[in-house]
TITIBA-57911 format. One line per field, with one value per residue (C-alpha): x, y, z; chain. Coordinates in Angstrom, 3 decimals, m for minus. Example, Ala and Ser with C-alpha at 12.3 -4.5 7.8 and 13.67 -1.06 7.14 Angstrom:
<pts>
X = (12.300, 13.670) $
Y = (m4.500, m1.060) $
Z = (7.800, 7.140) $
fimi = (A, A) $
</pts>
This chain:
<pts>
X = (11.039, 12.363, 9.471, 8.022, 11.018, 10.623, 7.109, 8.102, 10.829, 7.954, 5.341, 8.182, 9.312, 5.607, 4.243, 7.556, 6.909, 2.761, 3.587, 5.647, 3.254, m0.138, 0.357, 0.456, m2.559, m4.567, m3.931, m5.398, m7.923, m9.239, m9.200, m9.288, m11.919, m11.824, m14.736, m13.076, m11.721, m14.311, m11.944, m8.896, m10.892, m12.241, m8.610, m7.207, m10.393, m10.633, m8.456, m10.711, m13.513, m11.304, m9.961, m6.972, m5.807, m7.278, m5.068, m2.149, m2.908, m2.456, 0.570, 2.048, 1.103, 2.880, 5.893, 6.622, 9.334, 6.222, 4.888, 5.485, 7.042, 9.041, 10.824, 11.525, 13.162, 15.445, 16.415, 17.431, 18.370, 19.002, 16.964, 13.462, 10.672, 8.325, 9.077, 11.359, 11.321, 11.035, 8.418, 6.591, 6.966, 5.453, 2.822, 1.939, 2.368, m0.639, m2.767, m2.254, m2.848, m6.258, m5.650, m2.957, m4.813, m8.540, m7.489, m5.822, m8.296, m10.625, m8.453, m8.053, m11.360, m12.246, m10.077, m12.330, m12.076, m11.855, m8.522, m6.701, m8.764, m7.405, m3.510, m4.000, m5.195, m2.009, 0.266, 1.216, 1.651, 0.087, 2.778, 3.451, m0.167, 0.430, 3.207, 1.984, m1.684, m3.030, m0.091, m0.039, m3.937, m3.578, m1.408, m4.275, m5.182, m1.153, m0.697, m4.197, m2.978, 0.502, m0.698, m3.116, m0.804, 2.019, m0.967, m2.613, 0.567, 2.168, m1.305, m1.108, m1.709, m3.263, m1.517, 1.914, 1.365, 0.327, 3.193, 6.174, 5.374, 6.837, 10.693, 12.134, 13.948, 12.629, 9.128, 7.745, 6.189, 4.643, 1.028, 2.251, 4.452, 1.363, m0.296, 2.517, 1.873, m1.893, m1.574, 1.145, m0.952, 1.305, m1.606, 0.884, 4.054, 0.802, m1.088, 2.801, 3.162, m0.588, m0.357, 2.802, 1.415, m2.081, 0.015, 2.130, m0.687, m2.623, 0.130, 1.103, m2.979, m3.047, 0.186, m0.936, m4.477, m3.103, m1.138, m3.405, m5.806, m3.137, m1.415, m4.794, m6.326, m2.770, m2.555, m5.968, m5.299, m2.339, m2.517, m3.943, m0.838, 0.942) $
Y = (m19.151, m18.075, m17.098, m15.614, m12.944, m12.292, m11.511, m9.137, m7.473, m7.178, m5.192, m3.139, m1.699, m1.501, 0.467, 2.786, 4.227, 4.208, 6.275, 8.719, 8.589, 8.242, 11.169, 14.361, 12.514, 11.943, 15.426, 16.702, 14.446, 15.297, 19.281, 19.794, 21.686, 20.420, 19.282, 16.451, 14.943, 12.087, 10.691, 10.270, 8.785, 6.026, 5.483, 4.973, 2.819, 0.947, m1.927, m2.667, m3.657, m5.383, m8.650, m9.140, m11.296, m8.575, m6.315, m8.138, m9.367, m5.261, m4.854, m8.033, m6.713, m3.748, m4.829, m7.573, m7.365, m5.337, m3.287, 0.437, m0.309, m3.076, m1.336, 1.169, m1.155, m2.450, 0.897, 2.088, m1.303, m3.744, m6.282, m6.699, m6.080, m8.927, m11.722, m9.554, m8.453, m4.704, m5.729, m6.980, m3.939, m2.115, m3.911, m3.747, m0.562, 0.160, m2.839, m1.546, 1.821, 2.640, 0.804, 3.396, 6.664, 5.988, 5.836, 9.213, 10.764, 9.990, 10.734, 14.506, 14.989, 14.597, 17.520, 19.886, 23.010, 26.068, 24.673, 24.980, 28.390, 29.876, 28.373, 30.298, 33.575, 32.775, 33.027, 29.488, 28.235, 25.170, 23.215, 24.315, 23.814, 20.491, 19.677, 21.377, 20.607, 17.999, 15.576, 15.513, 15.090, 11.953, 10.246, 7.273, 7.216, 7.506, 3.930, 2.576, 3.665, 1.659, m1.862, m2.307, m1.365, m3.579, m6.736, m6.413, m6.772, m9.796, m11.765, m11.218, m13.927, m12.865, m9.879, m11.626, m14.588, m13.531, m10.614, m12.883, m16.063, m18.480, m18.123, m19.529, m16.446, m13.844, m13.919, m16.673, m15.138, m16.722, m17.238, m18.484, m21.378, m21.778, m22.454, m24.473, m27.191, m27.381, m28.131, m31.134, m32.556, m30.974, m29.912, m30.133, m27.884, m25.964, m25.766, m24.606, m21.744, m20.921, m20.591, m18.608, m16.467, m16.344, m15.469, m12.576, m10.387, m10.954, m10.117, m7.223, m5.693, m6.079, m4.057, m1.221, m0.718, m0.707, 1.980, 3.879, 4.117, 5.200, 7.717, 8.809, 9.523, 11.292, 13.713, 14.762, 15.092, 17.249, 18.994, 22.382, 22.688, 22.815) $
Z = (5.391, 2.319, 0.500, 3.903, 3.817, 0.407, 0.778, 3.878, 2.166, m0.193, 1.961, 3.265, m0.102, m0.977, 2.260, 1.893, m1.310, m1.020, 1.602, m0.225, m2.692, m1.215, 1.227, m0.875, m3.416, m0.510, 0.822, m2.633, m2.950, 0.800, m0.209, m3.791, m5.369, m8.478, m10.474, m11.837, m9.077, m8.885, m11.876, m9.710, m6.964, m9.235, m10.531, m7.021, m5.946, m9.115, m7.522, m5.044, m7.054, m10.535, m10.776, m9.670, m12.822, m14.879, m13.458, m13.015, m17.149, m18.453, m16.223, m17.700, m20.953, m20.412, m18.860, m21.425, m24.073, m26.419, m23.834, m22.986, m19.634, m20.601, m23.780, m21.272, m18.692, m21.038, m22.703, m19.626, m17.489, m20.429, m19.015, m18.739, m15.829, m16.017, m13.539, m11.386, m8.106, m9.178, m11.561, m8.332, m6.664, m9.207, m9.933, m5.985, m5.616, m8.146, m6.614, m2.925, m3.558, m2.269, 1.207, 1.703, m0.125, 1.368, 4.798, 4.746, 2.655, 5.404, 8.479, 6.163, 5.799, 9.645, 10.693, 11.577, 8.736, 11.703, 12.709, 9.413, 8.793, 12.016, 10.914, 7.710, 9.673, 11.859, 8.958, 8.633, 4.654, 3.325, 4.140, 7.713, 7.833, 7.140, 9.133, 11.956, 12.290, 9.293, 9.798, 13.557, 14.143, 10.923, 12.796, 13.736, 9.753, 8.648, 11.150, 9.581, 5.948, 6.517, 8.118, 5.700, 2.487, 4.566, 5.248, 1.651, 0.149, 2.232, 1.892, m2.222, m4.899, m7.820, m9.409, m8.076, m9.891, m12.889, m13.429, m11.098, m12.194, m9.573, m9.532, m5.854, m4.405, m6.778, m7.112, m5.051, m2.060, 0.620, m0.656, m3.894, m1.801, m0.055, m3.395, m4.893, m1.355, m2.022, m5.459, m4.922, m1.882, 0.637, 3.077, 5.914, 4.698, 3.344, 6.994, 8.573, 5.660, 6.266, 10.344, 9.972, 7.966, 9.992, 13.230, 11.471, 10.202, 13.368, 15.471, 13.552, 13.742, 17.025, 18.001, 15.034, 16.537, 19.843, 19.261, 16.908, 20.221, 22.443, 20.063, 19.169, 22.300, 23.089, 20.380, 20.899, 24.670, 23.963, 20.437, 22.113, 24.019, 20.652) $
fimi = (A, A, A, A, A, A, A, A, A, A, A, A, A, A, A, A, A, A, A, A, A, A, A, A, A, A, A, A, A, A, A, A, A, A, A, A, A, A, A, A, A, A, A, A, A, A, A, A, A, A, A, A, A, A, A, A, A, A, A, A, A, A, A, A, A, A, A, A, A, A, A, A, A, A, A, A, A, A, A, A, A, A, A, A, A, A, A, A, A, A, A, A, A, A, A, A, A, A, A, A, A, A, A, A, A, A, A, A, A, A, A, A, A, A, A, A, A, A, A, A, A, A, A, A, A, A, A, A, A, A, A, A, A, A, A, A, A, A, A, A, A, A, A, A, A, A, A, A, A, A, A, A, A, A, A, A, A, A, A, A, A, A, A, A, A, A, A, A, A, A, A, A, A, A, A, A, A, A, A, A, A, A, A, A, A, A, A, A, A, A, A, A, A, A, A, A, A, A, A, A, A, A, A, A, A, A, A, A, A, A, A, A, A, A, A, A, A, A, A, A, A, A, A, A, A, A) $
</pts>
């Protein structure tokens, strides 16, 4: 249970950070006319095709004692970044970034541009248009982004193992705990932990997608009244 609680804590932290970062980034990707935007889109989507061990290896080098992030962190806080919970958060944010940004981009792009033009004609600025038009109509996409980033972080293995190692109570997440039980031929223990993670993930997805559907219908039904 210690590993499960650590994984949930990690997933909550990463989801909150990704929401703060992904919302403005997705908005820019959805509406920017810059020709080089495809370069940013490629960087954001890179973790989808890059093996987790490759990303974890380079992050480990960067966070190590001789790496730029490791040296900076050592100078600021007096201790290293690799094999710490903070290092896990940073690695997980980079690895789960596309699972937050891409649903948001798809949701923003699905909004009728005529509504944005009408908001501008009525004198609303960019921020007010985003707050009163874009965000309320994108609630299903926002919920999808949050649950995908949470669920993806909860089940991470390769990046977490490379960057955090296997320190009980510090970096030993539930996926690593399952792996350790299998390596020790403790299949009953591995099955018990895996079933807990399976049931938890399935319950979260069912609740979120059910709420997502109801909220989406309510937003479209009540938006003209706004």
